[in-house]
matplotlib code that plots the C-alpha trace (Angstrom):
import matplotlib.pyplot as plt

x = [-53.4, -54.6, -56.1, -54.7, -57.1, -58.1, -56.0, -52.9, -53.3, -53.6, -50.5, -48.6, -49.6, -48.8, -45.4, -44.7, -45.8, -43.6, -40.6, -41.1, -41.5, -38.3, -36.4, -37.6, -36.6, -33.2, -32.7, -33.6, -31.2, -28.4, -29.0, -28.8, -25.6, -27.3, -26.4, -22.9, -22.6, -20.2, -16.6, -16.3, -19.4, -18.3, -14.9, -16.4, -18.8, -16.3, -13.5, -15.6, -15.7, -13.0, -11.8, -12.7, -16.1, -16.8, -16.1, -19.7, -20.8, -19.1, -22.3, -24.1, -22.8, -19.8, -18.2, -18.4, -17.0, -14.0, -13.2, -13.5, -11.3, -8.6, -8.7, -8.3, -5.6, -3.0, -4.2, -3.2, -2.5, -5.3, -5.7, -7.9, -8.7, -9.8, -12.1, -13.5, -16.8, -19.8, -23.3, -24.7, -23.2, -22.8, -19.4, -16.0, -13.6, -13.4, -11.4, -9.7, -8.3, -5.6, -4.2, -1.0, 0.1, -0.1, 3.4, 2.6, 2.3, -0.7, -0.3, -2.0, -5.7, -5.0, -5.4, -4.5, -7.2, -9.7, -9.3, -12.2, -14.0, -14.9, -17.7, -16.2, -17.6, -15.8, -18.7, -18.8, -20.3, -17.2, -14.6, -16.2, -13.5, -10.7, -8.0, -6.8, -3.2, -2.4, -3.0, -1.8, -0.6, -3.9, -5.7, -7.3, -7.2, -6.2, -8.1, -7.1, -6.8, -4.5, -7.1, -8.6, -7.6, -8.8, -7.2, -10.0, -9.3, -11.7, -11.5, -12.8, -13.9, -15.7, -16.6, -15.1, -14.3, -12.1, -11.2, -7.7, -6.7, -4.0, -2.0, -1.8, -0.2, 1.3, 2.5, 1.5, 0.7, 3.1, 2.2, 5.1, 5.5, 6.4, 5.5, 2.1, -0.1, 1.9, 2.0, 3.8, 2.2, 4.9, 5.2, 7.3, 8.9, 8.1, 6.8, 4.2, 4.8, 1.7, 1.7, -0.4, 0.9, -0.7, -4.0, -5.0, -7.1, -4.8, -2.3, 1.1, 2.4, 5.8, 6.8, 10.1, 11.7, 12.0, 15.7, 16.7, 19.6, 20.6, 17.3, 15.2, 13.2, 13.3, 10.1, 9.6, 8.9, 8.8, 9.0, 9.3, 9.2, 11.8, 13.2, 11.5, 12.8, 11.3, 13.5, 12.6, 13.7, 13.8, 13.4, 17.2, 17.6, 19.1, 17.8, 17.2, 16.3, 14.2, 14.5, 11.2, 12.4, 15.3, 15.3, 13.7, 14.1, 13.6, 15.8, 15.8, 19.4, 20.6, 22.5, 26.0, 25.0, 25.3, 22.1, 20.1, 19.9, 23.6, 26.8, 26.7, 23.0, 22.0, 20.1, 22.8, 21.0, 20.1, 16.9, 15.3, 13.2, 15.1, 15.2, 15.6, 12.2, 11.4, 11.0, 9.7, 11.0, 10.2, 10.9, 12.1, 13.0, 14.4, 16.2, 15.3, 15.0, 14.7, 12.9, 12.9, 11.4, 13.5, 11.2, 11.7, 10.5, 9.1, 7.7, 5.2, 1.5, -0.1, -2.3, -2.7, -5.2, -2.5, -1.8, -4.8, -4.0, -4.1, -4.0, -3.2, -1.4, 2.3, 2.1, 1.0, 3.8, 4.5, 6.3, 7.5, 8.7, 12.1, 12.8, 13.5, 16.5, 16.6, 19.0, 19.5, 20.6, 23.9, 24.3, 27.7, 29.4, 27.2, 26.0, 23.1, 24.1, 22.5, 20.7, 20.6, 18.0, 15.9, 16.9, 14.9, 11.3, 10.6, 8.4, 7.9, 4.7, 5.1, 2.5, 1.9, 1.2, 1.6, 4.6, 5.6, 7.5, 5.8, 7.0, 6.0, 5.8, 3.0, 1.2, -0.6, 0.5, 3.4, 6.7, 10.1, 12.2, 9.3, 8.3, 4.6, 3.9, 1.1, 1.2, 0.1, 1.9, 0.1, -1.1, -1.8, -1.8, -3.6, -6.7, -6.6, -6.7, -4.6, -4.6, -5.8, -4.0, -2.1, -0.5, 2.6, 5.5, 9.3, 11.5, 14.7, 16.2, 15.5, 15.9, 12.9, 9.3, 7.3, 4.0, 1.6, -2.2, -4.8, -7.1, -9.0, -10.1, -8.6, -10.3, -10.2, -7.1, -7.6, -5.3, -4.5, -2.7, -1.8, -3.2, -3.4, -7.1, -8.1, -11.5, -10.9]
y = [-16.3, -18.8, -17.5, -19.2, -21.3, -20.5, -23.4, -22.1, -18.6, -20.0, -22.1, -19.1, -16.9, -19.6, -20.0, -16.3, -16.1, -19.1, -17.4, -14.2, -16.1, -18.1, -14.8, -13.4, -16.6, -16.6, -13.0, -14.0, -16.9, -14.6, -12.2, -15.2, -16.4, -19.6, -18.9, -17.9, -15.4, -16.1, -15.0, -12.7, -10.8, -10.6, -9.2, -6.7, -5.3, -5.1, -3.6, -0.4, -0.2, 0.8, -2.4, -1.0, 0.2, -3.2, -5.0, -4.6, -6.5, -9.7, -11.2, -11.0, -14.3, -16.7, -15.5, -11.9, -12.8, -14.7, -11.8, -9.2, -11.3, -11.6, -7.8, -7.0, -9.6, -7.0, -3.8, -0.4, 2.4, 4.8, 8.0, 8.5, 12.2, 13.0, 16.1, 18.3, 17.2, 17.8, 17.8, 17.0, 13.6, 10.6, 9.8, 11.3, 11.9, 10.1, 7.4, 8.8, 6.7, 8.8, 7.8, 6.0, 5.4, 9.1, 10.5, 14.2, 14.6, 16.9, 16.9, 13.6, 14.4, 18.0, 17.4, 14.8, 12.1, 13.1, 11.2, 8.9, 9.1, 5.7, 5.4, 4.8, 3.5, 5.7, 7.0, 10.3, 8.6, 6.3, 9.0, 12.0, 13.9, 11.6, 12.4, 10.1, 9.3, 7.1, 3.7, 0.2, -2.6, -4.5, -1.6, -0.2, 3.5, 4.4, 7.1, 8.4, 11.5, 12.6, 11.9, 8.7, 5.3, 3.6, 3.3, 2.9, 0.9, 1.1, -0.5, 2.3, -0.2, -2.9, -0.8, -3.4, -1.7, -2.6, -0.9, -1.5, -0.6, 2.1, 2.0, 5.0, 7.2, 8.2, 11.2, 10.1, 7.2, 6.4, 3.9, 1.7, 1.0, -2.4, -6.0, -6.4, -3.8, -2.2, 1.0, 2.4, 4.1, 6.6, 7.2, 9.3, 6.4, 3.5, 2.7, 0.0, -1.8, -3.4, -5.6, -8.2, -10.2, -12.1, -10.2, -11.9, -10.4, -11.0, -8.3, -9.0, -6.3, -5.5, -2.9, -1.2, 1.5, 4.8, 5.6, 9.0, 11.3, 13.8, 13.1, 14.0, 11.5, 12.5, 12.6, 9.6, 10.9, 7.7, 3.9, 0.8, -3.0, -5.1, -8.5, -8.8, -5.5, -2.0, 0.8, 4.1, 7.6, 10.3, 14.1, 14.6, 12.2, 9.3, 5.7, 3.1, -0.5, -2.8, -6.6, -8.0, -11.5, -11.2, -12.4, -10.3, -7.7, -5.8, -2.7, 0.2, 0.5, 3.6, 2.6, 4.0, 5.8, 9.5, 11.7, 12.0, 15.8, 16.5, 16.4, 14.7, 14.1, 17.7, 19.6, 21.9, 24.3, 27.6, 27.6, 24.7, 24.8, 25.0, 23.1, 19.9, 18.4, 15.2, 12.2, 8.6, 5.3, 2.4, -1.3, -2.8, -6.5, -6.6, -3.2, 0.0, 3.1, 6.8, 9.1, 12.9, 15.6, 18.6, 21.7, 25.2, 27.8, 31.3, 33.9, 35.2, 35.4, 34.6, 31.8, 29.6, 32.0, 34.2, 36.9, 36.3, 36.8, 33.4, 34.6, 37.6, 35.7, 35.7, 32.0, 31.3, 29.7, 28.6, 25.3, 23.8, 20.2, 20.3, 16.6, 13.7, 12.1, 8.4, 6.6, 3.0, 1.9, 0.1, -1.9, -3.3, 0.0, 1.8, 4.6, 5.9, 5.3, 7.6, 5.9, 7.4, 4.8, 2.1, -1.5, -3.7, -2.9, -0.6, 2.5, 4.5, 6.0, 8.6, 10.5, 11.6, 8.5, 6.0, 5.3, 2.0, 0.4, -1.6, -3.8, -2.2, -5.7, -6.5, -3.1, -2.0, 1.3, 2.0, 3.1, 2.0, 4.7, 6.9, 8.5, 9.1, 11.8, 14.0, 17.4, 21.0, 24.2, 26.9, 26.5, 28.5, 26.9, 29.9, 29.9, 26.2, 26.7, 25.4, 25.5, 22.0, 18.7, 17.6, 14.4, 14.2, 12.2, 12.6, 10.7, 9.5, 8.8, 12.3, 14.0, 16.2, 16.5, 15.5, 17.0, 17.9, 17.8, 18.8, 16.3, 18.8, 22.4, 25.3, 25.7, 24.1, 22.0, 18.4, 15.4, 12.8, 9.5, 6.6, 3.2, -0.3, -1.2, -4.7, -6.3, -9.3]
z = [-7.4, -4.9, -1.6, 1.5, 3.4, 7.0, 8.3, 6.3, 7.7, 11.2, 10.7, 9.4, 12.4, 14.8, 13.2, 13.4, 17.0, 17.8, 16.1, 18.1, 21.3, 20.5, 19.8, 23.1, 24.9, 23.3, 24.4, 27.9, 27.7, 26.5, 29.4, 31.8, 30.2, 28.9, 25.3, 24.0, 21.2, 18.4, 19.2, 16.3, 17.3, 20.9, 20.0, 17.5, 20.1, 23.0, 21.0, 20.8, 24.6, 27.0, 28.8, 32.2, 31.1, 29.7, 33.1, 34.1, 31.0, 31.9, 33.2, 29.8, 28.6, 28.8, 25.6, 26.8, 30.2, 28.6, 26.2, 29.0, 31.3, 28.6, 28.0, 31.7, 32.3, 31.5, 33.1, 31.6, 34.1, 34.6, 36.6, 39.5, 39.9, 43.4, 43.3, 46.0, 47.5, 45.1, 46.7, 43.3, 43.2, 45.5, 43.8, 44.7, 41.9, 38.5, 36.7, 33.6, 30.8, 29.1, 25.7, 26.9, 23.3, 22.3, 21.5, 21.5, 17.8, 17.4, 13.6, 13.4, 13.6, 14.7, 18.4, 21.1, 21.8, 24.5, 27.7, 28.5, 31.8, 33.3, 35.8, 39.3, 42.5, 45.1, 47.1, 48.9, 52.0, 52.3, 51.9, 53.6, 55.5, 54.1, 51.6, 48.9, 49.9, 46.9, 45.3, 46.1, 43.7, 44.2, 42.5, 45.7, 46.4, 50.0, 51.9, 55.3, 57.5, 60.3, 62.9, 61.6, 63.1, 59.9, 56.5, 54.0, 50.8, 47.9, 44.4, 42.2, 39.5, 41.5, 44.6, 46.9, 50.3, 53.2, 56.4, 57.9, 61.4, 61.4, 64.6, 66.9, 68.0, 64.7, 62.8, 59.3, 57.0, 54.2, 51.4, 50.3, 46.6, 45.2, 46.3, 47.8, 49.5, 52.3, 54.4, 57.4, 60.4, 61.2, 65.0, 67.2, 69.1, 66.8, 63.3, 62.5, 59.2, 57.6, 54.5, 52.7, 49.8, 47.0, 47.2, 50.4, 53.2, 56.1, 57.1, 58.6, 61.1, 62.5, 65.1, 64.7, 66.9, 65.2, 64.4, 65.8, 64.9, 67.6, 69.3, 66.3, 64.3, 60.6, 58.6, 56.2, 52.7, 50.7, 51.1, 49.0, 49.5, 47.7, 48.5, 51.9, 53.1, 53.6, 52.2, 53.8, 52.5, 55.1, 54.7, 54.5, 51.6, 53.5, 53.1, 55.9, 55.5, 57.7, 57.0, 58.1, 57.3, 59.7, 63.3, 66.0, 67.3, 64.0, 63.5, 61.1, 59.9, 58.0, 54.8, 54.4, 51.2, 50.5, 50.8, 47.6, 48.2, 48.8, 46.9, 43.5, 43.8, 44.5, 41.7, 40.5, 38.1, 39.7, 37.6, 39.5, 42.6, 45.9, 48.2, 46.1, 45.2, 47.0, 44.7, 44.5, 45.6, 43.2, 42.8, 39.5, 39.3, 42.8, 42.5, 44.3, 42.1, 43.0, 40.6, 41.0, 38.9, 37.9, 38.2, 37.0, 39.5, 38.6, 40.9, 38.4, 39.3, 36.0, 34.7, 31.7, 30.2, 28.5, 31.0, 33.2, 36.9, 38.6, 42.2, 44.2, 47.0, 47.3, 47.9, 44.3, 42.3, 38.8, 38.2, 34.9, 34.6, 32.9, 33.2, 35.5, 37.2, 37.8, 40.3, 41.1, 44.6, 44.2, 47.4, 46.3, 45.8, 48.4, 46.2, 44.1, 40.4, 38.0, 35.1, 31.6, 30.4, 31.8, 31.4, 29.0, 28.2, 31.1, 31.6, 34.8, 36.2, 38.9, 40.9, 44.5, 46.6, 43.7, 41.5, 39.8, 36.9, 34.1, 31.3, 28.0, 26.4, 28.9, 28.9, 25.8, 24.4, 26.8, 25.4, 26.8, 28.4, 29.0, 32.3, 32.6, 35.2, 36.6, 38.3, 38.0, 37.0, 38.9, 42.5, 45.6, 49.0, 50.6, 48.5, 47.7, 43.9, 41.1, 37.3, 37.0, 37.0, 33.9, 32.7, 30.5, 29.2, 29.6, 27.2, 28.8, 25.4, 24.0, 27.4, 27.0, 28.0, 25.0, 26.1, 28.9, 28.7, 31.3, 32.9, 35.2, 34.9, 36.9, 40.3, 43.8, 44.3, 43.1, 43.2, 40.5, 41.0, 38.7, 39.5, 37.9, 37.7, 39.0, 38.7, 41.0]

ax = plt.figure().add_subplot(projection="3d")
ax.plot(x, y, z, "-o")
ax.set_aspect("equal")
plt.show()
């Protein structure tokens, strides 16, 4: 065997060193986005990561950014679970990715998929003393309090934060579903409507006198934007409309439609919670929908632990979701028409402060004629404890609740709301 010469050894070492240096240089270029990875490698790596969790990797290289952008172009609804303040963390709450495609069949794999927790950027410092009152179409969560003059909007994925002036005096803030981001500062003598469309930064505002019946201004329980109008549901089940595109002065006109809580629309079964449970106003292809849960009510003080006492207070209640009722506002016949199924490829997501309709053909995993909901069964308003929040599915076709699964543990009352994540 021939022994390499000194010059050959030096050349080999030099070549090896050059190769290592080239590899390190290429790695630096990839990190800076100067080199694109092969598409098949990009997709193979990113398919193992939740789309939202992968958003922060978009700066790695151009091919990663392109793949991530495509995955996020059609957002899938996630839950934001708003938890009590925790001194051990600077974050407030968590983003939860639940298995939207799961159909309740535990026989496959023995158990439902475990929800994935996504890092969120809602900071305790930005939300201290504020409550999460819901989510907006832009993907921002809304935080406010009865005493605050500011509505704080935070994107839990990107951390983008904006403060919006909330007019005073007011009785409450109500987020409006549908259209662009919008909310109503509910006052005693007048209401202030605020809306921004198309993801812009500028807000349009309108002042409308509060409509009064017998000298009493009813409480606004829900609102929705559709076709340039605000539709407002009051505490008595009547709907009023405000056409912000109409000539001034703006007026809030009560529609000649029967109350959603009386007559044919009243919950008839003696087993359900009385008085009738308030529901949600939604917009679907220019139509206004009303969705209401039907809840069984029991006066038993037990918890989910098989006979374990949940609470010693008389205020503790047990609620079970029996189903949902869906109505469509028929302006021609001036009535709420009950719907047995949703038109086309539609699914509904309902939660306190945020409810919306999605196209299942554009939302990965969603099933047509399903209503995705969140709530809790046991709660006590006196000790501020509940049995944990749960998410579930009601099938309008089968007319039954297919399943419910917990997303939080029993303890201090938490809140959970659906939102459509946005990264731009």
